[in-house]
C-alpha positions as CSV (number, residue, x, y, z in Angstrom):
1,M,16.4,-27.9,0.3
2,K,18.1,-25.1,2.3
3,V,17.8,-21.3,1.5
4,T,20.1,-18.7,3.0
5,L,19.0,-15.1,3.2
6,E,21.2,-12.0,2.9
7,D,21.2,-11.6,6.6
8,G,22.5,-15.2,7.1
9,K,19.2,-16.8,8.3
10,E,18.7,-20.2,6.9
11,F,15.4,-22.0,6.1
12,S,14.9,-25.7,5.2
13,A,11.9,-26.9,3.2
14,E,10.8,-29.6,0.9
15,I,9.2,-27.2,-1.7
16,L,10.4,-23.8,-2.9
17,L,7.9,-21.5,-4.6
18,V,9.5,-18.9,-6.9
19,A,7.3,-16.0,-7.9
20,V,8.9,-14.2,-10.8
21,G,6.2,-11.7,-11.3
22,R,3.8,-10.9,-14.2
23,G,4.4,-9.2,-17.5
24,P,2.3,-7.6,-20.3
25,V,1.2,-9.5,-23.4
26,S,1.7,-6.8,-26.0
27,T,3.8,-8.4,-28.7
28,G,2.4,-8.1,-32.2
29,L,-0.4,-5.7,-31.4
30,G,0.9,-2.8,-33.4
31,Y,2.2,-0.5,-30.6
32,E,5.7,-0.2,-32.0
33,E,4.3,0.4,-35.5
34,A,2.2,3.3,-34.1
35,G,5.4,4.9,-32.7
36,I,4.5,4.3,-29.0
37,N,7.4,4.1,-26.6
38,M,7.8,0.7,-25.0
39,D,10.0,-1.0,-22.4
40,R,10.1,-4.7,-21.9
41,G,6.6,-5.0,-23.3
42,Y,5.2,-2.2,-21.2
43,V,3.7,0.9,-22.8
44,L,5.4,4.0,-21.3
45,V,3.2,6.8,-20.1
46,D,3.4,10.1,-18.1
47,N,1.6,10.8,-14.8
48,K,-1.7,11.2,-16.6
49,C,-1.3,7.9,-18.5
50,R,-0.6,9.6,-21.8
51,T,1.7,7.9,-24.2
52,N,4.2,9.8,-26.4
53,V,1.7,9.7,-29.2
54,P,-0.9,12.5,-28.9
55,G,-4.4,11.2,-28.4
56,I,-3.3,7.7,-27.1
57,W,-3.5,6.7,-23.5
58,A,-2.8,3.4,-21.7
59,V,-3.9,2.1,-18.4
60,G,-3.8,-1.1,-16.2
61,D,-1.4,-4.0,-16.4
62,L,-0.1,-2.8,-19.8
63,I,1.8,0.1,-18.1
64,P,4.5,-0.2,-15.5
65,T,2.4,0.8,-12.5
66,L,1.0,-1.4,-9.6
67,Q,-0.7,-4.4,-11.2
68,L,-3.9,-4.2,-9.1
69,A,-7.5,-4.1,-10.3
70,H,-8.3,-1.0,-8.3
71,V,-5.3,0.8,-9.8
72,G,-6.6,0.0,-13.3
73,F,-10.0,1.3,-12.4
74,A,-8.5,4.6,-11.0
75,E,-6.3,5.0,-14.1
76,G,-9.3,4.5,-16.4
77,I,-11.4,7.0,-14.5
78,M,-8.5,9.5,-14.6
79,V,-8.1,9.1,-18.3
80,A,-11.8,9.5,-18.9
81,E,-11.9,12.7,-16.9
82,E,-8.7,14.0,-18.6
83,I,-10.3,13.4,-22.0
84,A,-13.5,15.2,-20.8
85,G,-11.4,18.2,-19.8
86,L,-11.9,17.9,-16.0
87,N,-8.1,18.0,-15.3
88,P,-8.0,15.3,-12.6
89,R,-5.2,14.9,-10.2
90,A,-2.4,12.5,-11.1
91,I,-2.5,9.3,-9.1
92,N,-0.1,9.1,-6.1
93,Y,0.9,5.4,-6.3
94,D,2.3,5.5,-2.8
95,G,-1.2,6.2,-1.6
96,V,-2.7,3.1,-3.2
97,P,-3.9,0.4,-0.7
98,R,-2.2,-3.0,-1.2
99,V,-3.4,-6.3,0.2
100,T,-2.0,-9.9,0.1
101,Y,-5.1,-12.1,0.6
102,S,-3.3,-14.8,2.6
103,E,-4.3,-16.0,6.1
104,P,-3.4,-13.9,7.9
105,E,-3.7,-11.0,5.5
106,V,-0.9,-8.5,4.8
107,A,-2.0,-4.9,4.1
108,S,-0.3,-1.6,3.6
109,V,-0.4,1.9,2.3
110,G,2.3,4.6,2.0
111,L,6.0,4.3,2.4
112,T,8.2,1.7,4.1
113,S,10.8,2.7,6.6
114,I,13.5,2.4,4.0
115,A,11.6,4.4,1.4
116,A,10.8,7.1,3.9
117,K,14.4,7.4,5.0
118,S,15.6,7.4,1.3
119,A,13.2,10.3,0.7
120,G,15.0,12.3,3.4
121,H,12.5,12.0,6.2
122,E,13.4,11.7,9.8
123,I,11.0,9.2,11.0
124,V,9.5,7.6,14.1
125,E,7.9,4.1,14.2
126,L,5.4,2.3,16.3
127,N,4.2,-1.3,16.4
128,Y,0.8,-2.0,17.9
129,D,0.4,-5.7,18.8
130,L,-3.1,-7.1,17.9
131,A,-2.9,-9.0,21.2
132,G,-4.3,-5.8,22.7
133,N,-7.4,-5.8,20.4
134,G,-10.6,-7.5,21.6
135,K,-11.8,-8.4,18.1
136,A,-8.4,-10.0,17.2
137,N,-8.8,-12.2,20.3
138,I,-12.3,-13.2,19.2
139,L,-10.9,-14.0,15.7
140,K,-8.0,-15.8,17.3
141,T,-5.5,-13.9,15.1
142,A,-2.1,-12.6,15.9
143,G,-0.4,-9.7,14.1
144,S,0.3,-6.0,14.4
145,V,-0.2,-2.5,13.0
146,K,3.0,-0.7,12.2
147,L,3.0,3.1,11.8
148,I,5.7,5.1,10.1
149,A,5.5,8.9,10.6
150,K,7.6,11.9,9.9
151,K,9.0,13.2,13.2
152,N,6.5,15.8,14.4
153,G,4.6,15.4,11.2
154,P,2.1,13.3,9.2
155,I,1.8,9.5,8.9
156,L,4.0,8.2,6.0
157,G,3.1,4.6,6.1
158,I,0.7,2.0,7.6
159,H,1.6,-1.7,7.5
160,M,-0.5,-4.5,9.0
161,V,-0.6,-8.2,9.4
162,G,-3.6,-10.2,10.8
163,S,-6.9,-11.7,9.8
164,R,-9.1,-9.2,7.9
165,V,-6.7,-6.3,8.2
166,G,-7.4,-5.5,4.6
167,E,-10.7,-4.1,5.8
168,L,-8.7,-1.5,7.8
169,L,-7.2,0.0,4.6
170,A,-10.1,2.3,3.9
171,E,-9.2,4.3,7.0
172,A,-5.5,3.8,6.5
173,Q,-5.5,5.3,3.0
174,L,-7.4,8.4,4.2
175,I,-4.9,8.9,7.0
176,F,-2.0,8.7,4.5
177,N,-3.5,10.6,1.6
178,W,-4.9,13.4,3.8
179,E,-1.6,13.7,5.5
180,A,-3.0,13.2,9.0
181,D,-0.7,13.0,12.0
182,A,-1.2,10.8,15.0
183,N,-3.1,13.4,17.0
184,D,-5.6,13.9,14.2
185,V,-6.5,10.2,14.3
186,A,-6.2,9.7,18.1
187,Q,-9.2,12.0,18.8
188,H,-11.6,9.8,16.8
189,I,-13.6,7.0,18.6
190,H,-13.5,3.5,17.1
191,A,-16.3,1.1,17.8
192,H,-15.7,-1.8,20.3
193,P,-15.1,-4.6,19.7
194,T,-13.7,-4.1,16.1
195,L,-10.4,-4.5,14.5
196,S,-10.6,-0.8,13.6
197,E,-9.8,-0.1,17.3
198,A,-6.2,-1.3,16.5
199,M,-5.9,1.6,14.0
200,G,-7.1,4.1,16.6
201,E,-5.0,2.7,19.5
202,A,-1.9,2.6,17.3
203,H,-2.3,6.3,16.7
204,L,-3.1,6.9,20.4
205,A,0.1,5.2,21.3
206,L,2.1,7.2,18.7
207,A,0.5,10.4,20.1
208,G,1.8,9.4,23.6
209,K,-1.7,8.3,24.8
210,P,-1.5,4.5,24.9
211,L,-4.7,2.7,26.0
212,H,-4.6,-1.1,25.7
213,A,-0.8,-1.5,25.1
214,H,0.5,-5.1,25.0
215,G,4.0,-6.5,25.2
């Protein structure tokens, strides 16, 4: 079997896995009869998870947001606080951490280069090779940390590949959601030897202060 990508690259393989995605199981549960707006089985909501019918909210995989457990938790908390009159902030889905639990892991938060450019940002990019990270060498993993930043501005996206990089998302989501720039992060000391140093050194490099650069 041979597969040809849009850019002309060809791959040969014996088995092809096609992942067509997931969809909601909502047929026959009475949503349409209640007058709730639907689309392809999804319940449509606003940025506070409110349906078009007053007093009815929907969260989780039933609505067309990221189908991740931690997103469902956050939506449920937001709805509970909204009902309680606490007026919580709407969720910024760009700021949701995302992980593919493969080996090596793939983890990201924020915008891709294409999305950032489409939003009108002039961007700068930096790739930090994990070959320069001591803990990555101990783990015998390859990979990288890619930063996308607004020129002379905050970090717009952090994208990582490597063993256990999902554990770096706690810091990455704070960097993105608090609109930190490279200099904000570069001043903080990361423990050695840890993978978290890769996050610090990527920002050091983007701030023009590379330490253990590789390649």
